[in-house]
C-alpha positions as CSV (number, residue, x, y, z in Angstrom):
1,X,70.3,97.8,84.0
2,X,69.3,95.0,86.5
3,X,70.2,91.4,85.6
4,X,67.3,89.4,84.3
5,X,65.9,86.4,86.2
6,X,65.6,83.3,84.1
7,X,63.0,80.8,85.3
8,X,63.9,77.3,84.0
9,X,61.1,74.7,83.9
10,X,62.4,71.1,83.7
11,X,60.8,68.2,81.9
12,X,59.3,64.9,83.0
13,X,61.6,63.2,85.5
14,X,64.1,66.1,85.3
15,X,65.6,68.2,88.1
16,X,67.7,71.4,87.8
17,X,70.6,69.1,86.7
18,X,69.1,69.0,83.2
19,X,70.0,72.7,83.0
20,X,73.4,72.7,84.8
21,X,75.4,73.5,81.7
22,X,73.2,76.5,80.9
23,X,73.0,77.7,84.5
24,X,76.8,77.8,84.8
25,X,77.4,79.3,81.3
26,X,74.8,82.0,81.7
27,X,75.7,83.0,85.2
28,X,77.3,86.2,83.9
29,X,74.1,87.5,82.4
30,X,71.1,86.0,84.3
31,X,70.0,84.8,87.7
32,X,68.5,81.3,87.3
33,X,65.6,79.8,89.2
34,X,64.5,76.1,88.8
35,X,61.2,75.1,90.5
36,X,60.8,71.5,91.6
37,X,57.7,70.7,89.5
38,X,57.4,67.1,90.5
39,X,55.8,68.0,93.9
40,X,52.6,68.9,92.1
41,X,50.0,67.0,90.0
42,X,48.4,69.7,87.9
43,X,49.8,72.2,85.5
44,X,48.0,74.9,87.5
45,X,49.8,74.0,90.7
46,X,53.1,73.8,88.9
47,X,52.6,77.2,87.4
48,X,51.6,78.7,90.7
49,X,54.7,77.3,92.4
50,X,56.9,78.7,89.7
51,X,55.2,82.1,89.9
52,X,55.6,82.2,93.7
53,X,59.4,81.8,93.3
54,X,59.8,84.3,90.5
55,X,60.3,88.1,90.7
56,X,57.6,90.5,89.3
57,X,59.1,90.1,85.8
58,X,61.3,87.4,84.4
59,X,62.4,85.5,81.3
60,X,60.8,82.0,81.1
61,X,62.1,78.8,79.6
62,X,60.1,75.6,79.4
63,X,61.8,72.3,78.4
64,X,59.5,69.4,77.4
65,X,56.9,69.1,80.2
66,X,58.2,72.5,81.4
67,X,56.9,73.9,78.1
68,X,53.4,72.9,79.1
69,X,53.8,74.7,82.4
70,X,55.1,77.7,80.6
71,X,51.9,77.9,78.6
72,X,50.0,77.7,81.9
73,X,52.0,80.6,83.3
74,X,51.2,82.6,80.1
75,X,47.6,82.0,80.8
76,X,47.8,83.2,84.4
77,X,50.4,85.9,84.4
78,X,51.6,86.8,80.8
79,X,52.2,90.4,81.9
80,X,55.1,89.2,84.1
81,X,56.9,87.3,81.3
82,X,59.4,89.4,79.4
83,X,60.5,86.7,77.0
84,X,59.8,83.1,76.3
85,X,61.9,80.0,75.3
86,X,60.2,76.8,74.3
87,X,62.6,73.9,74.1
88,X,61.7,70.4,72.8
89,X,58.1,70.8,73.6
90,X,54.7,71.3,72.0
91,X,51.5,73.3,72.2
92,X,49.3,70.3,71.2
93,X,47.6,68.0,73.7
94,X,48.3,64.3,73.8
95,X,46.7,62.0,71.3
96,X,44.3,59.3,72.6
97,X,47.1,56.8,72.0
98,X,49.6,58.8,74.0
99,X,47.2,59.2,76.9
100,X,46.5,55.5,76.9
101,X,50.2,54.8,77.1
102,X,50.7,57.2,80.0
103,X,47.9,55.7,81.9
104,X,49.4,52.2,81.4
105,X,52.7,53.5,82.9
106,X,50.8,54.9,85.9
107,X,49.1,51.5,86.4
108,X,52.6,49.8,86.3
109,X,53.9,52.3,88.8
110,X,51.1,51.8,91.2
111,X,52.0,48.1,91.5
112,X,55.6,48.9,92.2
113,X,57.1,48.7,88.8
114,X,58.7,52.1,88.5
115,X,62.4,51.6,87.6
116,X,63.3,55.1,86.5
117,X,64.6,55.6,83.0
118,X,65.8,52.3,81.6
119,X,68.6,52.1,79.1
120,X,66.2,50.6,76.6
121,X,64.4,54.0,76.5
122,X,67.5,56.0,75.5
123,X,66.9,55.7,71.7
124,X,63.7,57.6,72.2
125,X,65.4,60.3,74.3
126,X,68.8,61.0,72.8
127,X,70.5,60.9,69.4
128,X,72.0,57.5,68.5
129,X,75.5,59.0,68.8
130,X,74.8,59.8,72.4
131,X,73.5,56.6,73.7
132,X,76.9,55.5,75.1
133,X,78.0,58.9,76.3
134,X,77.7,58.7,80.1
135,X,78.1,62.4,80.5
136,X,74.7,62.7,78.8
137,X,72.9,59.6,79.9
138,X,74.0,59.3,83.6
139,X,72.2,62.5,84.6
140,X,69.0,61.2,82.9
141,X,69.2,58.1,85.1
142,X,70.1,59.9,88.2
143,X,67.4,62.6,87.9
144,X,64.7,59.9,87.5
145,X,65.8,58.1,90.6
146,X,65.9,61.3,92.6
147,X,62.3,62.2,91.6
148,X,61.0,58.6,92.1
149,X,57.7,56.9,91.6
150,X,55.5,59.4,93.4
151,X,56.9,62.3,91.5
152,X,56.6,60.4,88.3
153,X,52.9,59.8,89.0
154,X,52.2,63.4,89.8
155,X,53.9,64.7,86.7
156,X,52.2,62.2,84.4
157,X,48.8,63.1,85.8
158,X,49.5,66.8,85.1
159,X,50.6,66.0,81.6
160,X,47.5,63.9,80.8
161,X,45.2,66.7,82.0
162,X,46.9,69.6,80.3
163,X,45.0,72.0,78.1
164,X,45.4,72.5,74.4
165,X,47.7,75.6,74.0
166,X,47.7,76.0,70.2
167,X,45.2,78.9,70.2
168,X,47.4,80.9,72.5
169,X,50.4,81.1,70.1
170,X,49.1,83.9,68.0
171,X,48.7,86.1,71.1
172,X,52.3,85.7,72.3
173,X,54.0,89.1,71.5
174,X,57.2,88.8,73.4
175,X,60.6,87.8,72.1
176,X,60.5,84.0,71.8
177,X,63.0,81.3,70.8
178,X,61.9,77.8,69.9
179,X,64.7,75.2,70.3
180,X,64.5,71.6,69.1
181,X,66.7,68.7,68.3
182,X,66.3,67.7,64.7
183,X,66.0,64.0,65.7
184,X,63.7,64.7,68.7
185,X,61.3,61.7,68.8
186,X,59.3,62.8,71.9
187,X,58.2,66.2,70.5
188,X,59.2,66.1,66.9
189,X,60.5,69.0,64.8
190,X,57.2,69.7,63.1
191,X,55.6,70.6,66.5
192,X,58.3,73.3,67.0
193,X,58.0,74.5,63.4
194,X,54.2,75.0,64.0
195,X,54.8,77.0,67.2
196,X,57.4,79.2,65.6
197,X,55.2,79.9,62.7
198,X,52.3,81.1,64.9
199,X,54.4,83.2,67.3
200,X,55.0,86.6,65.6
201,X,58.3,87.5,67.3
202,X,60.0,84.1,67.3
203,X,63.1,82.4,66.1
204,X,63.5,78.7,65.4
205,X,66.7,77.0,66.4
206,X,67.2,73.4,65.1
207,X,70.1,71.5,66.7
208,X,71.8,68.9,64.5
209,X,72.5,65.3,65.7
210,X,70.3,65.9,68.7
211,X,67.4,64.1,70.2
212,X,64.9,65.2,72.9
213,X,67.4,66.0,75.6
214,X,69.0,69.1,74.0
215,X,70.2,70.9,77.1
216,X,72.4,67.9,77.8
217,X,73.1,66.7,74.3
218,X,74.0,70.1,72.8
219,X,74.8,72.3,75.8
220,X,77.0,74.9,74.0
221,X,74.5,75.4,71.2
222,X,71.6,75.7,73.6
223,X,73.5,78.2,75.7
224,X,74.4,80.3,72.6
225,X,70.7,80.4,71.5
226,X,69.7,81.4,75.0
227,X,72.4,84.1,75.3
228,X,71.2,85.7,72.1
229,X,67.6,85.5,73.2
230,X,68.3,87.1,76.5
231,X,70.1,90.0,74.8
232,X,67.1,90.8,72.5
């Protein structure tokens, strides 16, 4: 039986480094591809770029913003997706307040005030126990600097303009795992519970003492959940 290809879609201001623990640990069971989503400013363009890199059929994982791209891929080419993983993400669109906040960040960036991910933001991104763990936080800082202001603007524009994907959930019929940190403040646990409830063949995995950055915060548990999912 051929090895599956796993397409990993990173989140806002994330590169393939966010998945490094999983890529290494799953190298015996899957070939991993990580598109560079920050080059594009719409969900459609991000989805097309990922599909262009992928084989005719593949497993698909979307983390945070990558989950929004995963839904767009399901709109465009669901027949190519063999199984789906949704990690620390949501099917709902932004609230008016969230959109206003994103637009304010774009305005600040346009006048040269992009400084990557600041330490003051860490309480929103990781569990309180991980704030001083450089093995978790330094990759977050480094990835943001690599992507830079222009990439940040493109990604935020795509996020603001994304579609509501809630109606799609009941039509997803492939093996699906929904993974979320219990203390995720960016895409809180109830959003994952709602997705798992609406997807027929799904399993919800809640990671304890974990914020939004679960691939980095709980790498072993995430890998275990993905390995089980890939073997379904």
